[in-house]
C-alpha atoms as a printed R data frame, in Angstrom:
   type eleno elety resid chain resno      x      y       z
1  ATOM     1    CA   MET     A     1 14.570  1.286   6.954
2  ATOM     2    CA   THR     A     2 12.848 -1.675   5.405
3  ATOM     3    CA   THR     A     3 10.035 -3.815   6.632
4  ATOM     4    CA   THR     A     4 11.026 -7.329   7.612
5  ATOM     5    CA   THR     A     5  7.668 -8.959   6.914
6  ATOM     6    CA   LEU     A     6  6.948 -7.640   3.431
7  ATOM     7    CA   ASN     A     7  8.767 -8.218   0.187
8  ATOM     8    CA   THR     A     8  8.338 -4.847  -1.503
9  ATOM     9    CA   THR     A     9 10.839 -5.311  -4.332
10 ATOM    10    CA   SER     A    10  8.092 -5.409  -6.975
11 ATOM    11    CA   TRP     A    11  6.078 -2.567  -5.443
12 ATOM    12    CA   VAL     A    12  5.834  0.833  -7.111
13 ATOM    13    CA   SER     A    13  7.749  3.640  -5.384
14 ATOM    14    CA   TYR     A    14  6.481  7.210  -5.138
15 ATOM    15    CA   PRO     A    15  9.127  9.595  -3.747
16 ATOM    16    CA   PHE     A    16  7.980 12.726  -1.924
17 ATOM    17    CA   THR     A    17  9.436 15.316   0.458
18 ATOM    18    CA   VAL     A    18  7.999 16.732   3.675
19 ATOM    19    CA   ASN     A    19  9.749 19.741   5.238
20 ATOM    20    CA   GLY     A    20 13.104 18.782   3.714
21 ATOM    21    CA   ILE     A    21 12.910 15.075   4.621
22 ATOM    22    CA   ASN     A    22 12.766 12.636   1.697
23 ATOM    23    CA   PHE     A    23 10.341  9.735   1.873
24 ATOM    24    CA   VAL     A    24  9.120  7.046  -0.463
25 ATOM    25    CA   SER     A    25  5.667  5.554  -0.484
26 ATOM    26    CA   LYS     A    26  5.714  1.957  -1.721
27 ATOM    27    CA   VAL     A    27  2.483  0.480  -3.043
28 ATOM    28    CA   ASN     A    28  1.665 -3.058  -4.093
29 ATOM    29    CA   PRO     A    29  0.448 -2.558  -7.680
30 ATOM    30    CA   LYS     A    30 -1.698 -5.703  -7.491
31 ATOM    31    CA   SER     A    31 -3.610 -4.523  -4.413
32 ATOM    32    CA   SER     A    32 -6.836 -2.540  -4.239
33 ATOM    33    CA   ILE     A    33 -4.825  0.482  -3.105
34 ATOM    34    CA   GLY     A    34 -2.472  0.074  -6.068
35 ATOM    35    CA   PHE     A    35 -5.437  0.077  -8.421
36 ATOM    36    CA   GLN     A    36 -6.823  3.249  -6.821
37 ATOM    37    CA   VAL     A    37 -3.452  5.026  -6.881
38 ATOM    38    CA   ASN     A    38 -3.251  4.418 -10.627
39 ATOM    39    CA   LEU     A    39 -6.486  6.369 -11.081
40 ATOM    40    CA   ILE     A    40 -5.202  9.636  -9.588
41 ATOM    41    CA   PRO     A    41 -2.381 11.941 -10.707
42 ATOM    42    CA   VAL     A    42  0.913 11.216  -8.962
43 ATOM    43    CA   GLU     A    43  1.084 14.808  -7.686
44 ATOM    44    CA   ILE     A    44 -2.183 14.313  -5.786
45 ATOM    45    CA   PHE     A    45 -1.003 10.999  -4.343
46 ATOM    46    CA   ASN     A    46  2.256 12.624  -3.225
47 ATOM    47    CA   SER     A    47  0.274 15.439  -1.594
48 ATOM    48    CA   MET     A    48 -1.871 12.849   0.207
49 ATOM    49    CA   ASN     A    49  1.290 11.117   1.463
50 ATOM    50    CA   SER     A    50  2.765 14.412   2.670
51 ATOM    51    CA   GLU     A    51 -0.426 15.262   4.539
52 ATOM    52    CA   ALA     A    52 -0.491 11.782   6.080
53 ATOM    53    CA   VAL     A    53  3.062 12.156   7.397
54 ATOM    54    CA   LEU     A    54  2.244 15.532   8.943
55 ATOM    55    CA   ASP     A    55 -1.038 14.265  10.439
56 ATOM    56    CA   ILE     A    56  0.290 10.991  11.822
57 ATOM    57    CA   ILE     A    57  3.923 11.753  12.689
58 ATOM    58    CA   GLY     A    58  4.024 15.533  12.858
59 ATOM    59    CA   ASN     A    59  6.776 17.685  11.422
60 ATOM    60    CA   PRO     A    60  9.482 15.146  10.516
61 ATOM    61    CA   SER     A    61 12.208 17.795  10.458
62 ATOM    62    CA   LEU     A    62 11.765 18.252  14.222
63 ATOM    63    CA   LEU     A    63 12.442 14.571  14.984
64 ATOM    64    CA   SER     A    64 15.768 12.818  15.428
65 ATOM    65    CA   ALA     A    65 16.597 10.199  12.820
66 ATOM    66    CA   ASP     A    66 16.012  7.417  15.364
67 ATOM    67    CA   LYS     A    67 12.650  8.829  16.447
68 ATOM    68    CA   LEU     A    68 11.549  9.266  12.828
69 ATOM    69    CA   LYS     A    69 12.498  5.672  12.020
70 ATOM    70    CA   SER     A    70 10.611  4.380  15.054
71 ATOM    71    CA   GLU     A    71  7.541  6.405  14.066
72 ATOM    72    CA   LEU     A    72  7.618  4.924  10.563
73 ATOM    73    CA   ILE     A    73  7.871  1.420  12.018
74 ATOM    74    CA   ARG     A    74  4.798  2.210  14.114
75 ATOM    75    CA   VAL     A    75  2.898  3.626  11.137
76 ATOM    76    CA   ASN     A    76  3.776  0.683   8.886
77 ATOM    77    CA   HIS     A    77  2.968 -1.978  11.498
78 ATOM    78    CA   SER     A    78  0.547 -4.535  10.012
79 ATOM    79    CA   ALA     A    79  0.715 -2.905   6.566
80 ATOM    80    CA   SER     A    80 -0.028 -5.208   3.668
81 ATOM    81    CA   GLU     A    81 -0.613 -3.013   0.615
82 ATOM    82    CA   ALA     A    82  1.367  0.203   1.125
83 ATOM    83    CA   ILE     A    83  4.115  1.586   3.355
84 ATOM    84    CA   ILE     A    84  6.028  4.835   3.859
85 ATOM    85    CA   GLU     A    85  9.810  4.718   4.305
86 ATOM    86    CA   LEU     A    86 12.665  7.164   4.437
87 ATOM    87    CA   ALA     A    87 14.162  7.511   0.985
88 ATOM    88    CA   GLY     A    88 17.405  5.636   0.591
89 ATOM    89    CA   GLU     A    89 16.783  3.320   3.534
């Protein structure tokens, strides 16, 4: 899954796994969020991403692939500095 409104090719990717499902958080390094992410250890940022997925989407391993993709589209709607995608999409 990719976003159609953002060009994320130059964004920094942070892979993480939640309950066996692989995700990637992509962050615009030139944004205020990108600056803040650079100040914390990657392990903490990955933990924050994992908690966000569980809080916003729920347990991703209980969702069908189509439902998970639609939830990520919903979560990423109007994003401008960071997004979460399924890894390999």
